[in-house]
C-alpha positions in Angstrom: -10.6 10.1 -8.7 -8.1 9.0 -11.3 -5.8 6.2 -10.1 -2.4 6.3 -11.8 0.3 3.6 -11.5 3.8 4.1 -12.7 5.9 1.0 -12.7 9.0 -0.4 -14.4 12.5 -1.8 -13.8 14.9 -0.3 -11.4 16.3 3.0 -12.8 13.5 3.3 -15.4 12.5 6.7 -14.1 9.4 5.6 -12.1 9.9 7.8 -9.0 11.1 10.8 -11.1 8.0 10.5 -13.3 5.7 10.0 -10.3 7.1 13.1 -8.5 7.0 15.2 -11.7 3.4 14.2 -12.4 2.4 14.9 -8.8 4.0 18.4 -8.9 2.4 19.1 -12.3 -1.1 18.2 -10.9 -0.7 20.3 -7.8 0.6 23.3 -9.8 -2.4 23.0 -12.1 -4.8 23.2 -9.2 -5.7 19.6 -8.8 -5.6 17.6 -5.6 -3.2 14.7 -5.7 -1.6 12.1 -3.6 1.7 10.3 -4.3 2.8 7.1 -2.8 6.2 5.5 -3.7 7.0 1.9 -2.7 8.7 0.6 -0.8 7.9 3.4 1.6 10.0 4.4 4.5 7.2 5.3 6.9 6.2 1.8 8.0 7.7 -1.5 9.0 6.8 -3.3 5.7 8.4 -0.7 3.5 11.5 -0.4 5.7 12.0 -4.1 5.8 11.5 -4.5 2.1 14.2 -1.9 1.5 16.5 -3.5 4.0 16.2 -6.9 2.4 16.8 -5.4 -1.1 20.4 -4.8 0.1 20.8 -8.3 1.4 21.8 -11.4 -0.5 20.4 -14.9 -0.8 17.1 -16.6 -1.6 15.5 -15.9 1.8 16.3 -12.2 1.5 14.9 -12.3 -2.1 11.6 -13.8 -0.8 11.5 -11.5 2.2 12.0 -8.4 0.2 9.1 -9.3 -2.2 6.8 -10.3 0.7 7.4 -7.1 2.7 7.0 -5.1 -0.5 3.6 -6.6 -1.2 2.5 -5.9 2.3 3.7 -2.3 1.9 1.6 -1.9 -1.2 -1.5 -3.5 0.3 -1.1 -1.2 3.4 -1.0 1.8 1.0 -4.1 0.6 -0.8 -6.0 0.2 2.5 -4.8 3.5 3.9 -4.7 5.9 1.0 -6.6 4.7 -2.2 -10.0 5.6 -0.8 -9.2 9.2 0.2 -10.7 12.0 -1.8 -8.2 13.4 -4.3 -8.5 14.2 -8.0 -5.5 11.9 -8.6 -3.8 9.1 -6.6 -0.4 8.2 -8.0 1.3 4.9 -6.9 4.9 4.3 -7.9 5.8 0.6 -8.0 2.6 -1.5 -7.7 1.8 -4.8 -9.3 5.1 -5.4 -11.1 6.9 -6.0 -7.9 5.7 -9.5 -8.5 8.1 -9.8 -11.4 10.9 -10.0 -8.9 9.5 -13.2 -7.4 11.0 -16.5 -8.6 9.2 -18.2 -11.5 6.4 -19.4 -11.4 5.5 -17.3 -8.4 5.8 -14.1 -10.4 2.8 -14.9 -12.6 0.8 -16.5 -9.8 1.4 -13.5 -7.6 0.7 -11.0 -10.3 -2.6 -12.5 -11.3 -3.7 -13.0 -7.7 -2.9 -9.4 -6.7 -4.3 -8.0 -10.0 -7.6 -9.7 -9.1 -7.9 -8.2 -5.6 -6.3 -4.7 -5.8 -7.6 -1.7 -7.7 -6.4 -1.4 -11.2 -6.8 1.4 -13.7 -6.8 2.4 -17.3 -3.8 4.6 -16.4 -1.2 2.0 -15.5 2.2 2.9 -17.1 5.1 0.5 -17.6 8.3 2.5 -18.2 10.1 0.0 -20.4 13.8 0.7 -20.3 16.5 -1.5 -21.8 18.5 -3.4 -19.1 21.7 -2.0 -20.4 20.4 1.6 -20.0 19.0 0.8 -16.6 22.4 -0.7 -15.6 24.2 2.4 -16.8 21.9 4.7 -14.9 22.4 2.6 -11.7 26.2 2.6 -12.1 26.3 6.4 -12.6 24.2 7.5 -9.7 24.2 4.8 -7.0 27.0 4.1 -4.5 25.3 0.9 -3.4 23.2 -1.6 -5.4 20.2 -3.7 -4.5 20.2 -7.5 -5.0 18.3 -7.2 -8.4 20.5 -4.5 -9.9 22.9 -6.5 -12.0 22.7 -6.6 -15.7 21.7 -10.3 -15.7 18.9 -9.7 -13.2 17.6 -6.6 -15.0 17.4 -8.7 -18.2 15.5 -11.5 -16.5 13.1 -9.2 -14.6 12.4 -7.1 -17.8 11.4 -10.3 -19.7 9.1 -11.3 -16.8 7.6 -7.8 -16.5 7.0 -7.5 -20.3 5.2 -10.8 -20.2 3.0 -9.6 -17.3 2.1 -6.3 -18.8 1.2 -7.9 -22.1 -1.7 -9.7 -20.4 -3.6 -6.7 -19.2 -4.3 -3.0 -19.7 -0.8 -1.5 -19.1 0.3 1.3 -21.3 3.9 0.8 -22.3 6.2 3.9 -22.6 9.7 3.8 -23.9 11.7 4.6 -20.7 14.9 5.1 -22.8 13.5 8.3 -24.1 14.4 11.7 -22.6 12.6 12.5 -19.3 10.4 15.2 -20.9 9.2 12.9 -23.6 8.1 10.3 -21.0 6.4 13.1 -19.0 4.6 14.2 -22.2 3.4 10.6 -23.0 2.0 10.2 -19.5 0.3 13.7 -19.5 -1.2 13.1 -23.0 -2.6 9.7 -22.0 -4.2 11.3 -18.9 -5.5 14.1 -21.0 -3.9 16.9 -19.0 -2.1 19.9 -20.5 1.7 19.5 -20.5 
């Protein structure tokens, strides 16, 4: 099994790339499983999403906590199943949304206990581009989706991915270029 992680800022294209990769794998005859976090099929994911649309420090902490429980639940339920590829969208970098210094502590703690992979992709998008994408397509924004927050979270995420085996992909590039970079790294025909 190949375990793939696609992570990045809000509006970096994570879900789009995860869905496209999943479809490509299925069309090419491989078995694949896709899990996007926060997920809507369980209490942890639903609560994480609900708190993302709230305000205040307690909502900030609650959204991060429920998000982490949602990811852990997915690992326990799905990562062991027999597939050629398991693709998780949003994984370890949810810890970048925690207040400092909990972001680094949380990241290193979870990275030491959850499965990691040589195929962990960080879609690095400029905060200005992410903000433009959010403003164009969303009628409602989450608590972290201001330009100021996107800048802060990107700095934290870049610091976290620089300490381990993440593959950084320019998320500002066209969608097809990002797809090609992921496929090339995985060694699958594009």
